[in-house]
C-alpha positions as CSV (number, residue, x, y, z in Angstrom):
1,M,-191.2,-28.9,134.0
2,P,-189.1,-27.8,130.8
3,D,-186.5,-30.2,129.5
4,L,-183.7,-28.0,130.8
5,P,-181.1,-29.3,133.4
6,G,-180.1,-25.9,134.5
7,R,-181.6,-22.5,134.9
8,P,-182.4,-20.7,131.4
9,E,-179.7,-18.0,131.9
10,Y,-180.1,-16.7,128.4
11,W,-183.8,-16.5,128.2
12,N,-185.1,-13.2,126.7
13,I,-181.9,-11.5,126.1
14,G,-181.6,-12.1,122.3
15,Y,-179.4,-15.2,122.3
16,P,-177.4,-16.1,120.4
17,F,-177.3,-12.7,118.5
18,L,-177.3,-10.3,121.5
19,G,-176.1,-13.0,124.0
20,V,-172.8,-13.3,122.2
21,L,-172.2,-9.7,123.3
22,V,-171.7,-10.9,126.9
23,Y,-168.8,-13.0,125.8
24,L,-167.3,-10.3,123.6
25,T,-167.6,-7.8,126.3
26,M,-165.8,-10.1,128.8
27,G,-163.2,-10.9,126.3
28,V,-162.4,-7.3,125.9
29,L,-162.4,-6.6,129.5
30,M,-160.0,-9.4,130.0
31,V,-157.8,-8.0,127.4
32,C,-158.0,-4.6,129.1
33,L,-157.1,-6.3,132.5
34,T,-154.3,-8.2,131.2
35,Y,-152.8,-5.2,129.6
36,A,-153.1,-3.2,132.8
37,F,-151.4,-5.7,134.7
38,W,-148.5,-5.9,132.2
39,T,-148.0,-2.2,132.4
40,R,-147.9,-2.6,136.3
41,L,-145.6,-5.5,136.0
42,R,-143.2,-3.3,134.0
43,V,-143.0,-1.0,137.0
44,W,-142.5,-4.0,139.5
45,M,-139.6,-5.2,137.3
46,L,-137.8,-2.0,137.9
47,G,-137.0,-3.5,141.3
48,R,-134.0,-5.5,142.1
49,A,-134.2,-9.3,142.2
50,M,-135.7,-11.0,145.2
51,P,-132.9,-13.3,146.7
52,D,-135.1,-15.1,149.3
53,L,-137.8,-16.8,147.4
54,G,-136.6,-20.2,148.3
55,P,-137.4,-23.4,146.7
56,W,-140.8,-23.7,144.7
57,G,-141.9,-27.1,146.3
58,P,-142.1,-26.0,149.8
59,R,-143.4,-22.6,148.7
60,I,-146.4,-24.1,146.8
61,S,-147.1,-26.6,149.7
62,R,-147.2,-23.8,152.2
63,S,-149.5,-21.7,149.9
64,I,-151.9,-24.4,149.6
65,R,-152.2,-24.5,153.3
66,L,-152.3,-20.8,153.5
67,A,-155.1,-20.6,150.9
68,G,-157.2,-23.0,152.9
69,L,-156.7,-21.2,156.3
70,D,-156.2,-17.6,155.5
71,I,-157.9,-17.1,152.2
72,F,-160.9,-19.3,152.0
73,G,-161.0,-19.8,155.8
74,H,-160.3,-16.2,156.6
75,R,-158.3,-17.1,159.8
76,R,-156.1,-14.0,159.6
77,F,-159.3,-11.8,159.4
78,L,-161.4,-13.5,162.0
79,K,-159.1,-14.1,164.8
80,R,-158.4,-10.3,165.0
81,E,-161.5,-8.5,164.3
82,L,-164.8,-10.4,164.3
83,F,-167.1,-7.8,162.7
84,P,-164.8,-6.8,159.7
85,G,-163.6,-10.4,159.4
86,L,-167.1,-11.6,159.0
87,M,-168.0,-8.8,156.7
88,H,-165.1,-9.8,154.3
89,F,-166.0,-13.5,154.7
90,F,-169.5,-12.9,153.5
91,L,-168.5,-10.6,150.6
92,F,-165.7,-13.0,149.5
93,W,-167.8,-16.1,149.6
94,G,-170.9,-14.5,148.3
95,F,-169.1,-13.5,145.1
96,I,-167.2,-16.7,144.8
97,I,-170.5,-18.5,144.8
98,L,-172.0,-16.1,142.4
99,I,-169.1,-16.3,139.9
100,F,-169.1,-20.1,140.2
101,A,-172.8,-20.3,139.7
102,T,-173.0,-17.9,136.8
103,T,-170.1,-19.8,135.1
104,L,-171.5,-23.2,135.7
105,G,-175.1,-21.9,134.5
106,A,-173.6,-20.5,131.4
107,V,-171.6,-23.6,130.5
108,E,-174.6,-25.8,131.1
109,W,-177.1,-23.9,129.1
110,N,-174.8,-23.5,126.1
111,W,-173.7,-27.2,126.3
112,H,-177.4,-28.5,126.3
113,K,-178.7,-26.0,123.9
114,Y,-175.9,-26.2,121.2
115,V,-173.4,-28.7,121.8
116,A,-175.2,-31.9,123.3
117,P,-177.7,-32.1,120.3
118,T,-174.7,-32.1,117.9
119,V,-172.4,-34.7,119.6
120,G,-175.3,-37.1,120.8
121,F,-174.7,-37.1,124.5
122,E,-175.3,-34.8,127.5
123,I,-172.8,-33.2,129.8
124,P,-173.0,-35.0,133.2
125,T,-175.2,-32.9,135.7
126,V,-173.4,-32.5,138.7
127,Y,-176.2,-30.6,140.5
128,A,-179.9,-30.5,140.4
129,R,-181.6,-27.5,139.1
130,N,-183.4,-26.5,142.3
131,Q,-180.2,-26.9,144.5
132,F,-178.2,-24.9,142.0
133,S,-180.9,-22.1,142.3
134,L,-180.6,-22.3,146.0
135,L,-176.9,-22.0,146.0
136,W,-177.0,-19.0,143.5
137,D,-179.4,-17.2,146.0
138,I,-177.3,-18.2,149.1
139,G,-174.4,-16.5,147.4
140,G,-175.9,-13.5,145.9
141,G,-178.9,-13.2,148.2
142,L,-177.5,-13.9,151.6
143,F,-173.8,-13.7,151.8
144,A,-172.9,-11.0,149.4
145,S,-175.9,-8.9,150.7
146,I,-175.1,-9.3,154.5
147,G,-171.4,-8.6,153.6
148,L,-172.5,-5.5,151.8
149,A,-174.8,-4.3,154.6
150,M,-172.1,-4.6,157.1
151,A,-169.7,-2.7,154.9
152,V,-172.0,0.1,154.6
153,W,-172.7,0.0,158.4
154,R,-168.9,-0.1,159.1
155,R,-168.2,2.7,156.7
156,Y,-170.9,5.1,157.5
157,V,-172.2,4.3,160.9
158,M,-169.1,2.9,162.8
159,K,-166.6,5.2,160.9
160,P,-163.3,3.7,162.3
161,D,-160.7,6.4,162.1
162,R,-158.2,4.2,160.0
163,L,-160.7,4.2,157.2
164,N,-159.9,7.2,154.8
165,T,-160.7,6.2,151.2
166,F,-164.3,7.6,151.4
167,V,-164.6,8.3,147.5
168,D,-163.2,4.9,146.6
169,D,-165.1,3.0,149.1
170,G,-168.3,4.8,148.1
171,I,-167.9,3.9,144.4
172,I,-167.1,0.3,145.3
173,L,-169.9,-0.1,147.5
174,S,-172.4,1.4,145.2
175,L,-171.2,-0.8,142.3
176,I,-171.6,-3.9,144.4
177,G,-174.9,-2.8,145.7
178,L,-176.2,-2.0,142.0
179,L,-174.8,-5.4,140.9
180,L,-176.8,-7.3,143.5
181,I,-179.9,-5.2,143.2
182,S,-180.0,-5.4,139.4
183,G,-179.2,-9.3,139.7
184,F,-182.2,-9.7,142.0
185,L,-184.4,-7.8,139.7
186,V,-183.4,-9.8,136.6
187,E,-184.1,-13.1,138.5
188,G,-187.4,-11.9,139.9
189,L,-188.6,-10.8,136.6
190,R,-187.6,-14.0,135.1
191,I,-189.2,-16.1,137.6
192,A,-192.4,-13.9,137.4
193,V,-193.0,-14.4,133.7
194,T,-191.7,-18.0,133.4
195,E,-191.9,-20.2,136.4
196,L,-194.8,-18.5,137.9
197,N,-196.5,-17.8,134.6
198,P,-198.9,-20.6,133.5
199,Q,-198.8,-19.4,129.9
200,S,-195.0,-19.9,129.8
201,D,-193.2,-22.9,128.4
202,L,-190.9,-22.5,131.3
203,Y,-193.8,-22.8,133.9
204,D,-192.5,-24.5,137.0
205,P,-194.1,-23.2,140.4
206,A,-192.4,-26.0,142.3
207,A,-189.0,-24.8,141.3
208,A,-189.6,-21.1,141.9
209,P,-189.1,-21.0,145.7
210,W,-185.7,-22.5,145.5
211,S,-184.5,-19.1,144.2
212,F,-185.9,-17.6,147.4
213,I,-184.5,-14.1,147.0
214,G,-185.6,-13.9,143.3
215,Y,-189.1,-15.7,144.4
216,L,-189.7,-12.8,146.8
217,F,-189.1,-10.3,144.0
218,A,-191.3,-12.3,141.5
219,L,-194.2,-12.4,144.0
220,A,-194.0,-8.7,144.3
221,F,-194.0,-8.3,140.6
222,R,-197.0,-10.8,140.2
223,A,-198.8,-8.9,142.8
224,G,-198.2,-5.7,141.0
225,G,-199.9,-7.2,138.0
226,I,-197.0,-7.3,135.7
227,T,-197.9,-8.4,132.2
228,Q,-196.0,-11.0,130.1
229,Y,-194.8,-8.2,127.8
230,G,-194.0,-5.8,130.4
231,G,-192.0,-8.3,132.3
232,E,-190.0,-9.5,129.3
233,V,-189.2,-5.8,128.3
234,S,-188.2,-4.9,131.8
235,H,-186.1,-8.2,132.1
236,F,-184.4,-7.4,128.9
237,I,-183.5,-3.8,129.8
238,I,-182.3,-4.6,133.3
239,Y,-180.4,-7.6,132.2
240,W,-178.3,-5.3,129.9
241,L,-178.1,-2.8,132.5
242,H,-176.5,-5.4,134.8
243,V,-174.0,-6.3,132.0
244,I,-173.1,-2.7,131.7
245,L,-172.5,-2.4,135.5
246,V,-170.2,-5.5,135.3
247,T,-168.3,-3.8,132.5
248,I,-168.0,-0.6,134.4
249,S,-166.7,-2.5,137.5
250,Y,-164.0,-4.2,135.3
251,V,-163.0,-0.9,133.8
252,Y,-162.7,0.8,137.1
253,I,-160.6,-2.0,138.6
254,T,-158.5,-2.0,135.4
255,F,-157.8,1.8,135.2
256,R,-157.8,2.8,138.8
257,F,-155.9,-0.2,140.6
258,T,-158.0,0.8,143.8
259,K,-158.2,-1.4,146.8
260,I,-160.6,-3.8,145.0
261,A,-157.6,-4.9,143.0
262,H,-156.3,-6.7,146.0
263,I,-158.5,-9.8,144.8
264,F,-155.7,-10.1,142.2
265,F,-152.5,-8.8,144.2
266,A,-153.2,-10.3,147.5
267,P,-153.1,-13.9,146.6
268,L,-149.9,-13.3,144.5
269,N,-148.4,-11.3,147.3
270,A,-149.0,-14.0,149.8
271,F,-147.6,-16.7,147.5
272,L,-144.5,-14.7,146.9
273,R,-143.8,-13.6,150.5
274,S,-140.2,-14.0,151.7
275,D,-138.8,-17.3,152.6
276,R,-136.7,-15.9,155.3
277,P,-137.2,-16.7,159.0
278,L,-139.6,-14.2,160.5
279,G,-137.1,-12.4,162.5
280,A,-134.4,-12.1,159.9
281,L,-133.7,-9.0,157.7
282,R,-132.6,-9.4,154.1
283,P,-128.9,-8.9,153.8
284,M,-127.5,-6.4,151.5
285,G,-125.0,-8.7,150.0
286,D,-121.2,-8.1,149.7
287,I,-120.9,-4.6,150.9
288,E,-117.4,-4.2,149.3
289,T,-118.9,-4.7,145.9
290,L,-122.0,-2.4,146.2
291,E,-122.2,0.7,144.3
292,R,-125.0,2.1,146.5
293,F,-126.1,1.3,150.2
294,G,-129.9,1.0,151.1
295,A,-132.8,2.5,149.2
296,S,-133.3,6.0,147.8
297,E,-135.2,5.0,144.7
298,I,-137.7,2.3,143.8
299,T,-135.0,0.7,141.7
300,D,-133.2,0.0,144.9
301,L,-135.9,-2.1,146.3
302,T,-137.0,-5.6,145.1
303,W,-139.8,-6.2,142.9
304,K,-141.5,-8.0,145.8
305,Q,-141.5,-4.9,147.8
306,L,-143.0,-2.9,144.9
307,L,-145.6,-5.6,144.6
308,D,-146.3,-5.1,148.4
309,Y,-147.4,-1.5,147.7
310,D,-150.1,-2.5,145.0
311,A,-151.3,-5.4,147.2
312,C,-152.0,-3.0,150.2
313,T,-155.8,-2.7,150.6
314,N,-155.4,0.4,152.9
315,C,-157.4,-1.3,155.5
316,G,-155.4,0.3,158.3
317,R,-155.3,-3.1,160.4
318,C,-151.5,-2.4,160.6
319,Q,-151.9,1.1,161.9
320,D,-154.3,-0.2,164.6
321,Q,-151.5,-2.5,165.9
322,C,-148.6,-0.1,165.4
323,P,-147.1,1.1,168.9
324,A,-145.6,4.2,167.2
325,Y,-148.8,5.3,165.9
326,A,-150.5,4.6,169.3
327,S,-148.2,6.8,171.1
328,G,-148.5,9.7,168.6
329,K,-145.4,9.2,166.4
330,P,-145.6,10.1,162.8
331,L,-145.3,6.6,161.6
332,S,-148.5,4.9,160.2
333,P,-147.6,1.6,158.5
334,R,-150.6,2.0,156.4
335,K,-149.8,5.5,155.2
336,L,-146.1,4.6,154.7
337,I,-147.0,2.0,152.2
338,Q,-149.7,4.1,150.5
339,D,-147.1,7.0,150.2
340,M,-144.7,4.4,148.8
341,K,-147.3,3.4,146.2
342,K,-148.0,6.9,145.1
343,Y,-144.3,7.5,144.7
344,M,-143.8,4.3,142.8
345,V,-146.8,5.2,140.5
346,A,-145.5,8.7,139.8
347,R,-141.9,7.8,139.6
348,G,-142.1,4.4,137.7
349,P,-143.1,5.7,134.4
350,E,-140.5,8.5,134.5
351,I,-137.7,5.8,135.0
352,I,-139.2,3.7,132.3
353,E,-139.1,6.7,129.9
354,E,-135.5,7.7,130.9
355,R,-134.4,4.0,130.2
356,N,-136.3,3.4,126.9
357,G,-136.8,6.9,125.6
358,D,-140.6,6.1,125.8
359,S,-142.5,9.4,126.3
360,K,-145.9,7.7,126.2
361,P,-148.1,8.2,129.2
362,W,-149.6,4.6,128.6
363,I,-148.3,3.5,132.1
364,R,-149.7,6.2,134.3
365,L,-152.7,4.1,135.5
366,L,-153.1,5.9,139.0
367,P,-153.5,9.3,140.1
368,T,-150.5,10.7,141.8
369,D,-152.4,12.8,144.4
370,D,-150.2,15.7,143.2
371,L,-147.3,14.3,145.1
372,E,-144.9,16.6,143.3
373,S,-146.8,19.9,143.8
374,E,-147.7,18.9,147.5
375,K,-144.2,17.8,148.5
376,A,-142.1,20.0,146.4
377,P,-143.9,23.3,145.8
378,L,-141.0,25.1,144.5
379,G,-140.1,22.7,141.9
380,E,-137.4,20.6,143.6
381,P,-137.2,17.1,142.6
382,V,-139.2,14.7,144.9
383,S,-137.3,12.1,146.6
384,M,-138.3,8.9,148.0
385,V,-136.7,9.4,151.4
386,S,-137.6,12.7,153.1
387,D,-140.3,13.7,150.7
388,A,-142.4,10.6,150.0
389,V,-141.5,9.1,153.3
390,T,-140.1,11.5,156.0
391,E,-137.1,10.7,158.2
392,D,-139.2,11.0,161.5
393,V,-141.5,8.4,160.0
394,L,-138.5,6.0,159.4
395,W,-137.0,6.5,162.8
396,S,-140.2,5.9,164.6
397,C,-140.3,2.2,163.9
398,T,-139.4,-0.4,166.6
399,T,-139.4,-3.3,164.1
400,C,-141.8,-5.0,166.5
401,R,-143.5,-6.7,163.6
402,A,-147.1,-6.0,164.8
403,C,-147.9,-4.5,161.4
404,M,-146.8,-7.6,159.4
405,E,-148.6,-9.8,161.8
406,A,-151.9,-7.9,161.4
407,C,-151.6,-7.5,157.5
408,P,-154.1,-9.7,155.7
409,V,-152.2,-9.6,152.5
410,F,-148.8,-10.3,154.0
411,I,-147.0,-6.9,153.3
412,E,-143.4,-6.6,154.7
413,H,-143.3,-3.2,156.1
414,I,-140.0,-3.7,158.0
415,D,-138.0,-4.5,154.9
416,S,-138.8,-1.0,153.3
417,I,-138.2,0.7,156.5
418,V,-134.9,-0.6,157.2
419,D,-133.8,-0.3,153.5
420,M,-134.4,3.3,153.6
421,R,-132.7,3.7,157.2
422,R,-129.7,1.9,155.5
423,Y,-129.6,4.7,152.8
424,L,-129.8,7.5,155.5
425,V,-127.1,6.0,157.5
426,M,-124.6,4.4,155.1
427,E,-125.0,7.1,152.3
428,E,-126.2,10.4,154.0
429,A,-124.9,9.8,157.6
430,R,-128.1,11.2,158.6
431,M,-129.5,9.8,161.8
432,P,-130.7,10.9,165.2
433,A,-127.8,12.0,167.5
434,T,-128.5,9.4,170.1
435,A,-128.7,6.7,167.5
436,E,-125.2,8.0,166.2
437,G,-123.8,7.7,169.7
438,A,-125.0,4.2,170.1
439,L,-123.5,3.1,166.8
440,L,-120.2,4.9,167.6
441,S,-120.0,3.1,171.0
442,M,-120.7,-0.1,169.2
443,E,-117.8,0.6,166.8
444,Q,-115.3,1.8,169.5
445,R,-116.4,-0.4,172.5
446,G,-118.3,-3.3,171.0
447,H,-121.6,-2.5,172.7
448,P,-124.3,0.3,172.3
449,W,-124.2,1.3,176.2
450,R,-122.0,4.4,175.8
451,G,-122.3,5.6,179.3
452,T,-121.7,2.4,181.1
453,S,-118.6,1.8,183.4
454,F,-119.0,-1.9,183.6
455,T,-117.0,-4.5,181.8
456,R,-118.3,-7.7,180.3
457,T,-117.4,-9.7,183.5
458,D,-118.2,-7.3,186.3
459,W,-121.5,-9.0,186.9
460,T,-119.6,-12.2,187.7
461,E,-117.8,-10.7,190.7
462,G,-118.3,-12.9,193.7
463,L,-119.6,-15.8,191.4
464,D,-117.7,-18.8,190.2
465,V,-118.6,-18.3,186.5
466,P,-116.5,-20.3,184.1
467,V,-115.0,-18.7,180.9
468,M,-114.8,-20.5,177.6
469,A,-111.0,-19.9,177.2
470,D,-110.5,-21.9,180.4
471,N,-113.2,-24.4,180.0
472,P,-113.6,-25.5,176.4
473,E,-115.3,-28.7,177.3
474,I,-118.9,-27.4,178.2
475,E,-122.5,-28.5,177.6
476,V,-123.6,-24.8,176.7
477,L,-122.3,-21.6,175.9
478,F,-124.1,-18.9,177.9
479,W,-124.5,-15.8,175.7
480,V,-124.9,-13.0,178.2
481,G,-125.4,-10.0,175.7
482,C,-124.6,-6.4,176.2
483,T,-127.5,-5.4,178.2
484,G,-127.3,-8.3,180.7
485,A,-123.6,-7.7,181.2
486,L,-123.6,-3.9,181.0
487,E,-126.9,-2.4,182.4
488,Q,-127.0,-2.6,186.2
489,R,-130.7,-3.6,186.7
490,S,-130.4,-6.2,183.9
491,Q,-127.3,-7.8,185.6
492,A,-129.8,-9.7,187.8
493,I,-130.9,-11.8,184.9
494,P,-127.4,-13.5,184.0
495,K,-126.9,-13.9,187.8
496,A,-130.2,-15.8,188.0
497,M,-129.2,-17.9,184.9
498,A,-125.9,-18.8,186.5
499,S,-127.5,-20.0,189.5
500,I,-129.8,-22.2,187.5
501,F,-127.1,-23.6,185.5
502,K,-125.4,-24.6,188.7
503,L,-128.5,-26.1,190.4
504,A,-129.3,-28.1,187.3
505,K,-125.7,-29.2,187.1
506,V,-125.2,-27.9,183.6
507,K,-121.6,-27.6,182.4
508,Y,-121.6,-24.0,180.9
509,A,-119.3,-21.1,180.3
510,I,-119.4,-17.6,179.0
511,L,-117.0,-15.9,176.5
512,G,-116.3,-13.0,178.8
513,D,-114.2,-10.4,177.1
514,E,-114.5,-12.2,173.9
515,E,-118.1,-11.5,173.6
516,T,-119.1,-8.5,171.7
517,C,-122.4,-7.1,170.5
518,T,-124.3,-9.4,168.2
519,G,-124.9,-6.2,165.8
520,D,-128.6,-6.3,166.1
521,P,-129.0,-2.6,167.0
522,A,-126.7,-1.6,164.2
523,R,-128.4,-3.8,161.6
524,R,-132.0,-2.4,162.5
525,M,-130.6,1.3,162.7
526,G,-129.4,0.9,159.2
527,N,-125.7,0.4,159.7
528,E,-125.4,-3.0,157.8
529,Y,-121.6,-2.6,157.5
530,L,-120.9,-2.5,161.2
531,F,-123.5,-5.4,161.8
532,Q,-121.6,-7.5,159.2
533,I,-118.2,-6.8,161.0
534,M,-119.6,-7.8,164.2
535,A,-121.4,-10.9,162.9
536,E,-118.3,-12.2,161.3
537,Q,-116.3,-11.5,164.5
538,N,-118.7,-13.5,166.7
539,I,-119.1,-16.2,164.1
540,T,-115.3,-16.7,164.1
541,T,-115.2,-16.7,168.0
542,I,-118.0,-19.2,168.5
543,S,-116.7,-21.5,165.8
544,N,-113.3,-21.6,167.3
545,Y,-114.9,-23.4,170.3
546,G,-116.5,-26.1,168.2
547,K,-120.0,-24.6,167.7
548,P,-121.5,-25.4,171.2
549,K,-125.1,-25.0,171.9
550,I,-125.9,-21.5,172.8
551,I,-128.3,-20.2,175.4
552,T,-129.2,-16.5,175.3
553,I,-131.2,-14.3,177.8
554,C,-131.8,-11.6,175.3
555,P,-134.5,-12.2,172.6
556,H,-132.6,-9.9,170.2
557,C,-129.4,-11.8,170.6
558,F,-131.3,-15.0,170.3
559,N,-132.9,-13.9,167.1
560,T,-129.7,-12.5,165.4
561,I,-127.6,-15.6,166.1
562,K,-130.4,-18.0,165.3
563,N,-132.0,-16.4,162.2
564,E,-129.3,-14.0,160.8
565,Y,-126.0,-15.4,161.3
566,P,-126.7,-18.2,159.1
567,Q,-126.8,-15.6,156.2
568,F,-123.0,-15.4,157.0
569,G,-122.2,-19.0,157.5
570,G,-122.9,-19.0,161.1
571,E,-125.1,-22.2,161.7
572,F,-125.5,-22.6,165.3
573,E,-127.9,-24.4,167.7
574,V,-129.5,-21.5,169.7
575,L,-132.1,-21.5,172.5
576,H,-133.6,-18.8,174.4
577,Y,-133.5,-19.3,178.0
578,T,-137.2,-19.7,178.3
579,E,-137.1,-22.7,176.0
580,Y,-134.1,-24.3,177.9
581,V,-135.3,-23.8,181.3
582,A,-138.9,-24.9,180.6
583,D,-137.3,-28.1,179.5
584,L,-135.2,-28.4,182.7
585,I,-138.4,-28.0,184.6
586,K,-140.2,-30.7,182.7
587,D,-137.1,-33.1,183.0
588,G,-137.0,-32.6,186.7
589,R,-133.7,-31.1,186.8
590,L,-135.3,-28.0,188.4
591,K,-138.1,-28.1,191.0
592,P,-139.7,-24.8,192.1
593,I,-140.8,-25.3,195.6
594,K,-141.1,-22.2,197.4
595,T,-144.4,-20.4,197.1
596,I,-144.1,-16.9,195.6
597,D,-147.4,-15.2,196.5
598,T,-148.0,-12.7,193.6
599,T,-150.2,-12.1,190.5
600,L,-148.2,-11.9,187.4
601,A,-149.0,-10.3,184.0
602,Y,-146.7,-11.7,181.4
603,H,-145.5,-9.3,178.6
604,D,-144.5,-10.9,175.5
605,S,-141.2,-9.6,174.0
606,C,-141.7,-8.8,170.1
607,Y,-138.4,-10.7,169.2
608,L,-139.2,-13.7,171.3
609,G,-143.0,-13.8,170.4
610,R,-144.0,-12.4,167.1
611,H,-140.5,-12.8,165.4
612,N,-139.8,-16.4,166.7
613,R,-143.2,-17.7,167.8
614,I,-142.1,-18.5,171.4
615,F,-145.2,-18.0,173.5
616,D,-145.8,-21.1,175.8
617,P,-142.3,-21.7,177.2
618,P,-142.4,-18.5,179.4
619,R,-145.9,-19.2,180.5
620,E,-144.9,-22.8,181.5
621,I,-142.2,-21.4,183.6
622,V,-144.4,-18.9,185.3
623,N,-147.0,-21.7,185.9
624,S,-144.5,-24.0,187.5
625,I,-143.9,-21.5,190.3
626,P,-146.2,-22.2,193.3
627,G,-148.3,-19.3,194.3
628,V,-148.0,-17.2,191.1
629,T,-151.2,-16.5,189.4
630,L,-150.7,-15.9,185.6
631,V,-153.0,-13.3,184.1
632,E,-153.1,-12.0,180.4
633,M,-152.9,-8.5,179.2
634,E,-155.8,-9.1,176.8
635,P,-156.3,-8.5,174.1
636,R,-152.6,-7.3,173.5
637,N,-150.8,-10.5,174.3
638,R,-149.1,-13.4,172.4
639,E,-149.1,-12.5,168.7
640,R,-151.0,-9.2,169.3
641,G,-148.6,-8.2,172.2
642,F,-147.9,-4.7,172.5
643,C,-144.2,-3.6,172.0
644,C,-142.2,-2.2,175.0
645,G,-140.7,0.5,172.6
646,A,-137.1,-0.5,172.8
647,G,-136.6,-2.6,169.5
648,G,-135.3,-1.4,166.3
649,G,-132.5,0.7,168.0
650,R,-135.2,2.8,169.8
651,M,-133.7,1.8,173.2
652,W,-131.0,4.3,172.5
653,M,-133.0,7.1,170.8
654,D,-134.9,10.0,172.4
655,E,-138.6,9.5,172.5
656,P,-140.6,12.9,172.6
657,G,-144.4,12.9,173.6
658,T,-146.1,9.8,174.8
659,K,-143.7,7.0,175.4
660,V,-144.5,3.5,174.1
661,N,-143.5,1.7,177.4
662,H,-145.9,4.1,179.3
663,I,-148.7,2.8,177.1
664,R,-147.6,-0.8,177.8
665,T,-147.3,-0.1,181.5
666,E,-151.0,1.1,181.4
667,H,-151.9,-2.3,179.9
668,F,-150.3,-4.0,182.8
669,L,-151.9,-1.7,185.5
670,E,-155.4,-2.4,184.0
671,T,-154.9,-6.0,184.9
672,E,-154.4,-5.1,188.6
673,A,-151.5,-7.7,188.8
674,E,-148.8,-7.0,191.2
675,T,-146.0,-8.0,188.9
676,V,-145.3,-7.7,185.3
677,G,-143.1,-10.4,184.1
678,T,-140.8,-10.1,181.3
679,S,-138.1,-12.4,179.4
680,C,-136.0,-9.8,177.8
681,P,-133.6,-7.2,179.2
682,F,-134.8,-4.5,177.1
683,C,-138.4,-5.0,178.3
684,L,-137.3,-5.4,181.7
685,Q,-135.7,-1.8,181.7
686,M,-138.7,-0.3,179.8
687,M,-141.2,-1.8,182.2
688,N,-139.3,-0.9,185.1
689,E,-139.2,2.6,184.1
690,G,-142.9,2.6,183.2
691,V,-143.7,1.5,186.6
692,G,-141.8,4.2,188.3
693,S,-143.0,6.8,186.0
694,K,-146.5,5.9,187.1
695,G,-145.7,6.4,190.7
696,V,-146.7,2.8,191.6
697,S,-143.2,1.2,192.3
698,E,-144.1,0.7,196.0
699,T,-146.9,-1.8,194.9
700,K,-146.1,-2.8,191.4
701,K,-142.9,-4.6,190.3
702,A,-141.2,-5.4,187.0
703,K,-139.2,-8.7,187.1
704,D,-137.7,-11.1,184.7
705,I,-139.3,-14.5,185.3
706,L,-135.9,-15.9,185.9
707,E,-135.7,-13.9,189.0
708,L,-139.0,-15.3,190.3
709,L,-137.9,-18.8,189.4
710,V,-134.7,-18.6,191.3
711,E,-136.6,-17.3,194.3
712,S,-138.8,-20.1,194.2
713,L,-136.3,-22.8,193.8
714,G,-135.6,-22.5,197.6
715,D,-132.7,-22.1,200.0
716,D,-130.5,-24.7,198.1
717,V,-130.1,-22.3,195.2
718,P,-126.3,-21.8,194.8
719,S,-125.4,-18.1,194.8
720,S,-122.4,-18.7,192.9
């Protein structure tokens, strides 16, 4: 065996004279890559400052855990889609191992050949030569090859509708395939004329099988009668072809910024993601001092939002989870981000030129896909809102967060959508007529239910419900919400909650006429000004009573008070009723005793589940009720739950075509359960309408789980 601790990586390539070109080439490519990133950085920095980065210590700590679970462990990939998750896992780890092995091999070869003899000692060998060869082939031979085969099968046989980058994918897969094949050929030729060649100084037949993929190629070359000279010439040529392919790949990444660039941008995007609570939107700041409202240009967005667009891999996972897209609406989260990227790439250089007087085209790194000629054929200026992204797209969003939950690179789609809605509403006064009516009702009457004749306290008629103004010494403030108080079907929910408070002997009170809308619909429809007025009014009202613990029945009220009021100084302890009631049951203050003979499919509210990670308490309540059998709407439950269609202000907007809640009702009917259980007044309305629209209201029911719980508590439940 030759006196070399590692594989002779630079055998036969003319080292050091030609071998030094490898390092020069890599150096030049790194300079090109750095320059390309710098030019892109100039575009990102056109955006506004990001106010919610948060402290760096906790961010670094979170990111380390995230890297272990979601980057190296691929949790976010594997838990949603096994085949593409495994595909990416094999590709990722295959090339990680290849890069690690190549770098380590080069360092060791150069150290032992040129450094160790000079300094008089050897670098510690942290791996045996044979094990290193095995590691190399596991990465390049198995993992990367399996991942590549799966990618080709998925792209050209399975052909998912969401994949639409055929040319780019073909180029990337071809480059990966050629890199792997040329690498195998180089390895096989080296083994054939060295380790399996008795005339070679590097003859070592015992070591050859450890490089099991290269060994198979070497056996084929030996069986074909390859000569020493022919093997060396072939090895030399293919080695440098391999280097050229590596160079081409770097150049392609550098000057095209295709989806493969996510290997750089995705970790950066994940590390710099917002520090806000999941359910909170970013505030606009002091509206009285702002010169512009919302976003009509990339300079109105934050630099992190611009980074989002480059981080997007165009994988389409967000599109697959989007309820608007599933129901035939014009919104595709994938396409929205890609359209914003095209606009950013086309518009960014123009803004830089306008600001700096720089007319050089150095920064035009990506094709614009003829955005201007396609969107504005008559030569009108292309706008970000209406041209790059249409108004119908923006108003289709339910803000359910399914896209963000599915995104493997942590893109925050909702921020961009709401920022553009803010521009439409606050700058242009352009919005659907039904949305305008709801906002007008909120402004004039303090709630979005324009047609209701109920008052805030009508639901308490016949009940002994205390009011805060008369009972300031209480245990909890019961926040009823607009829908529970003012929508007839939903009034059963606060009535049930009042009964539970009394049975559990909880000292509670409501605000009554002092309560007004939390502002959630206004904020998500884009009227930040109205939201802030309502938020400040409610914060003052609650604070006047000493900031009591707040219990809500509406996840939207819960999310707004808990996650968004702190942006304006409103720090309160807030619980959704599912959390509070589940604890009452655990503590023995509530004991469901009456059997309710039904099978129940629980529907996860988006703002309770995905936005606030409350999945178990509702199920604990259901499981505590004797006779109720809980079933799941697999696979669209918990984090992957399907929206009812009412969020983001969509409750008060017309919905042409297929309705989101009708799709969700189909999910319920597929379970063959008798009851669909909800924990949100919006969801209850939408599911109730869905059951009626399907003509099954005689056999299927939509109920809030509080209604079932009260029924199970027996005859001792107080009605007032």
